C-alpha positions as CSV (number, residue, x, y, z in Angstrom):
1,M,-19.9,31.9,-17.2
2,T,-20.2,31.5,-13.4
3,K,-17.8,28.6,-13.6
4,S,-15.0,31.0,-14.5
5,I,-15.8,33.2,-11.5
6,D,-14.2,31.7,-8.5
7,W,-16.1,32.6,-5.4
8,E,-13.2,31.5,-3.1
9,K,-11.0,34.1,-4.7
10,I,-13.7,36.8,-4.1
11,R,-14.0,35.5,-0.5
12,N,-10.3,36.0,-0.1
13,G,-10.4,39.6,-1.3
14,D,-9.5,39.2,-5.0
15,K,-10.9,42.5,-6.4
16,A,-10.2,41.6,-10.0
17,V,-12.4,38.5,-9.8
18,F,-15.1,40.5,-8.0
19,D,-14.9,43.1,-10.8
20,Q,-15.4,40.3,-13.3
21,L,-18.5,39.2,-11.4
22,F,-19.8,42.7,-11.5
23,D,-19.1,43.1,-15.2
24,V,-20.9,39.8,-16.0
25,Y,-24.0,40.4,-13.9
26,Y,-24.5,44.1,-13.6
27,Y,-26.5,44.8,-16.7
28,P,-28.6,41.6,-16.6
29,L,-29.5,42.3,-13.0
30,C,-30.4,45.9,-13.8
31,S,-32.5,44.7,-16.6
32,F,-34.3,42.3,-14.2
33,V,-35.0,45.0,-11.6
34,S,-36.2,47.5,-14.3
35,N,-39.1,45.1,-15.0
36,Y,-40.4,46.2,-11.6
37,I,-39.1,49.7,-11.0
38,N,-39.2,52.3,-13.7
39,N,-36.4,54.5,-12.6
40,N,-32.9,53.8,-14.0
41,Q,-31.1,55.5,-11.1
42,L,-33.0,53.5,-8.5
43,V,-32.5,50.3,-10.4
44,E,-28.8,50.9,-10.6
45,D,-28.7,51.8,-6.9
46,I,-30.4,48.6,-5.9
47,V,-28.0,46.4,-7.9
48,V,-24.9,48.3,-6.8
49,D,-26.0,48.0,-3.2
50,C,-26.3,44.3,-3.6
51,F,-22.8,44.0,-5.0
52,A,-21.5,46.2,-2.2
53,Q,-23.1,44.0,0.4
54,I,-21.5,40.9,-1.2
55,W,-18.1,42.5,-1.1
56,E,-18.5,43.7,2.5
57,K,-19.8,40.4,3.7
58,R,-17.8,38.1,1.4
59,T,-15.8,36.5,4.3
60,T,-19.0,35.4,6.1
61,L,-21.3,34.6,3.2
62,H,-22.0,30.9,2.6
63,I,-23.4,30.5,-0.9
64,T,-24.9,27.0,-1.1
65,S,-26.6,27.5,-4.5
66,S,-25.0,28.8,-7.6
67,L,-23.5,32.3,-7.5
68,Q,-26.0,33.3,-10.2
69,N,-29.0,32.0,-8.1
70,Y,-27.6,33.8,-5.1
71,L,-27.4,37.1,-7.0
72,M,-30.8,36.8,-8.5
73,T,-32.4,36.0,-5.0
74,M,-30.5,38.9,-3.4
75,V,-31.6,41.4,-6.1
76,K,-35.2,40.1,-6.0
77,N,-35.4,40.5,-2.3
78,A,-33.8,44.0,-2.4
79,T,-36.4,45.0,-5.1
80,I,-39.3,43.7,-3.0
81,S,-37.9,45.5,0.1
82,Y,-37.6,48.8,-1.9
83,L,-41.2,48.4,-3.1
84,R,-42.5,47.7,0.4
85,K,-40.7,50.7,1.8
86,H,-42.1,53.0,-0.8
87,R,-45.7,52.3,0.1
88,L,-47.0,50.0,-2.5
89,Q,-50.1,48.3,-1.4
90,F,-49.3,45.2,0.5
91,A,-51.3,43.0,-1.8
92,D,-49.4,44.4,-4.8
93,V,-46.1,43.6,-3.2
94,E,-47.1,40.1,-2.3
95,H,-48.4,39.6,-5.8
96,L,-45.0,40.9,-7.2
97,A,-43.1,38.6,-4.8
98,D,-45.1,35.6,-6.1
99,S,-44.7,36.6,-9.7
100,I,-40.9,37.1,-9.3
101,V,-40.6,33.6,-7.7
102,E,-42.6,32.1,-10.5
103,E,-40.5,33.9,-13.1
104,N,-37.2,33.1,-11.4
105,E,-36.3,30.2,-13.6
106,T,-37.2,32.1,-16.7
107,S,-35.3,35.1,-15.4
108,L,-32.3,32.9,-14.9
109,D,-32.5,31.9,-18.5
110,E,-32.8,35.5,-19.4
111,V,-29.7,36.2,-17.3
112,G,-27.8,33.6,-19.3
113,I,-28.8,35.2,-22.6
114,L,-28.1,38.7,-21.2
115,N,-24.7,37.5,-20.0
116,Q,-23.9,36.5,-23.6
117,L,-25.1,39.9,-24.8
118,A,-23.0,41.7,-22.1
119,Q,-19.9,39.8,-23.2
120,A,-20.6,40.7,-26.9
121,V,-21.2,44.4,-26.0
122,N,-17.9,44.4,-24.1
123,K,-16.1,43.3,-27.4
124,L,-17.3,46.4,-29.2
125,P,-14.8,49.3,-29.8
126,E,-15.0,51.7,-26.9
127,Q,-16.9,54.6,-28.6
128,R,-19.4,52.2,-30.2
129,R,-20.0,50.4,-26.9
130,R,-20.5,53.8,-25.2
131,I,-23.0,54.9,-27.8
132,L,-24.9,51.7,-27.7
133,K,-25.1,51.8,-23.9
134,M,-26.2,55.4,-23.9
135,A,-29.0,54.5,-26.4
136,A,-30.1,51.1,-25.1
137,Y,-29.5,51.3,-21.4
138,E,-29.8,55.0,-20.7
139,G,-32.6,55.6,-23.2
140,K,-30.9,58.6,-24.8
141,S,-31.9,59.8,-28.3
142,Y,-29.4,59.9,-31.1
143,P,-29.3,63.7,-31.0
144,Q,-28.7,63.7,-27.2
145,I,-25.9,61.2,-27.7
146,A,-24.4,63.2,-30.5
147,K,-24.5,66.4,-28.5
148,E,-23.1,64.8,-25.4
149,L,-20.2,63.2,-27.2
150,G,-19.6,66.1,-29.6
151,I,-20.2,64.0,-32.8
152,S,-22.7,64.1,-35.6
153,V,-26.1,62.3,-35.4
154,N,-25.0,60.4,-38.6
155,T,-22.0,59.1,-36.7
156,V,-24.2,57.9,-33.9
157,K,-26.5,56.2,-36.4
158,T,-23.6,54.5,-38.2
159,Q,-22.1,53.3,-34.9
160,M,-25.4,51.9,-33.7
161,S,-25.9,50.2,-37.0
162,R,-22.4,48.6,-36.8
163,A,-23.1,47.6,-33.2
164,Y,-26.3,45.9,-34.1
165,K,-24.7,44.1,-37.0
166,F,-21.8,42.9,-34.8
167,L,-24.1,41.7,-32.0
168,K,-26.3,39.9,-34.5
169,E,-23.3,38.1,-35.9
170,E,-21.7,37.4,-32.5
171,L,-24.9,36.0,-30.9
172,K,-26.2,34.4,-34.1
173,V,-29.7,35.9,-33.7
174,S,-31.9,38.2,-35.6
175,S,-31.9,42.0,-35.4
176,R,-35.3,41.9,-33.7
177,T,-33.9,39.6,-31.0
178,I,-31.0,42.0,-30.4
179,F,-33.4,44.9,-30.2
180,F,-35.6,42.9,-27.8
181,L,-32.6,41.9,-25.6
182,L,-31.4,45.5,-25.4
183,S,-34.8,46.7,-24.4
184,L,-35.2,44.2,-21.5
């Protein structure tokens, strides 16, 4: 997927290509950070800040590795910085830093799988996609979603069922795998 995202276009200020980069990596990177920080708003803030820094510094950044590796490293470092600032014991942060480095290759594989998931989710009809994101990424219950969207709980259940079926067929994996990927 990174091959279709042209860093030079981003460097030259192409907002559409940058938006594509954001769309591809936002949820996978949030998923990665949420392994270490258990607060969705903070997770999203860290990831959005990293994208903002990339946009602001795009003309001076020299990315020598893949764009995917650069993003993972940037988000990893931002996560560690956040944890250090918020008074985790130094030994815990150092252990976390070591574990993130050891997991980096696995995490990159997860990012690839999660990219495929994000692409498949983006193919869902708008309401179904919104319901799925509210349930899977925001952790809302079916009754909460129904109330917020002004629809019945049965409609939410039906839309979730159809979303899972579509994702299962699109990614050619089991329902358990879909559930696992959405819970990362």
